[in-house]
C-alpha positions in Angstrom: 185.8 161.2 201.2 184.2 159.9 198.0 183.7 156.5 199.7 181.8 158.1 202.5 179.5 159.9 200.1 179.1 156.7 198.1 178.1 154.8 201.3 175.8 157.6 202.5 174.0 157.4 199.2 174.0 153.7 198.5 173.3 152.2 201.8 170.0 154.1 202.4 168.8 153.3 198.9 169.7 149.6 199.4 167.9 149.6 202.7 164.9 151.4 201.2 164.4 148.8 198.4 165.1 145.9 200.8 162.5 147.3 203.1 159.9 147.6 200.3 160.5 144.0 199.4 160.0 142.8 203.0 157.0 145.1 203.4 155.4 143.8 200.2 156.1 140.1 201.2 154.4 140.5 204.6 151.6 142.8 203.6 148.0 141.4 204.0 146.5 143.7 201.4 147.7 143.6 197.8 150.9 145.6 197.3 150.8 148.4 194.8 153.6 149.2 192.4 153.4 152.8 191.5 152.3 156.0 193.3 148.6 156.6 193.2 147.7 153.1 191.7 146.2 151.0 194.4 145.3 147.3 193.9 142.2 146.0 195.6 141.7 142.5 196.9 139.0 141.9 194.3 141.6 142.4 191.5 143.9 139.6 192.8 143.2 135.9 193.0 145.9 135.0 195.6 147.0 138.0 197.6 149.6 136.1 199.6 151.3 134.7 196.4 151.0 138.1 194.6 152.6 139.9 197.5 155.3 137.3 197.8 156.1 137.7 194.1 156.2 141.5 194.6 158.5 141.1 197.6 160.9 138.9 195.7 160.9 141.4 192.8 161.9 144.3 195.1 164.4 142.2 197.0 166.2 141.3 193.8 166.1 144.9 192.7 167.7 145.9 196.1 170.4 143.2 195.6 171.7 145.3 192.7 172.2 148.2 195.0 173.9 146.1 197.7 176.3 144.6 195.2 177.3 148.0 193.8 177.5 149.4 197.3 180.2 146.9 198.1 181.9 147.2 194.7 182.0 151.0 195.1 184.1 150.7 198.2 186.9 149.2 196.1 186.4 151.1 192.8 183.9 153.9 193.1 184.3 155.2 189.6 183.6 151.9 187.9 180.7 151.1 190.3 179.1 154.5 189.6 179.4 154.2 185.9 178.1 150.7 185.7 175.2 151.2 188.1 174.0 154.1 186.1 173.8 151.8 183.0 172.4 148.9 185.0 169.6 151.0 186.5 168.2 151.9 183.1 167.8 148.2 182.3 166.8 147.2 185.8 164.0 149.8 186.1 162.6 148.6 182.7 162.8 145.0 183.9 161.2 146.0 187.2 158.2 147.4 185.4 157.9 144.4 183.1 158.2 142.0 186.1 155.4 143.8 187.9 153.2 143.7 184.8 153.8 139.9 184.6 153.1 139.5 188.3 149.9 141.5 188.1 148.6 139.6 185.0 149.4 136.3 186.6 147.4 137.0 189.8 144.7 139.2 188.2 141.2 138.0 188.9 
C-alpha cells in the first residue's frame, strides 16, 4: 500500500516538473520563474536561449523526482528520507540557477 501512495505522489510531481521544463523550452515568450513575477521580452536578450536554459533547469529538477520515484519502489523509507534532504538543497540550487540564467540573458 505504501508503494501505491508513493507512486501516486511522486509520479504526478515528476510529470509536473517535466512538463514545466518542456513548456519553458518551447515557449515563445520569456518563461517566468515564480508566481506573479512575469518577464517581458524587453528584459531578455535572447528569449529562445533563455527559455531553453529554463527548460533544462526544470528538466534536471524533475530528474531528481524521477530517480527517487524509482528508488522508492525498492526502498520507500530510504527514498523518502533522502528526497526530503535533497529537496532542501535542490530548491536552493533551483533559485540560484534561475538567478544566473536571468542575469546571463538580461538586456
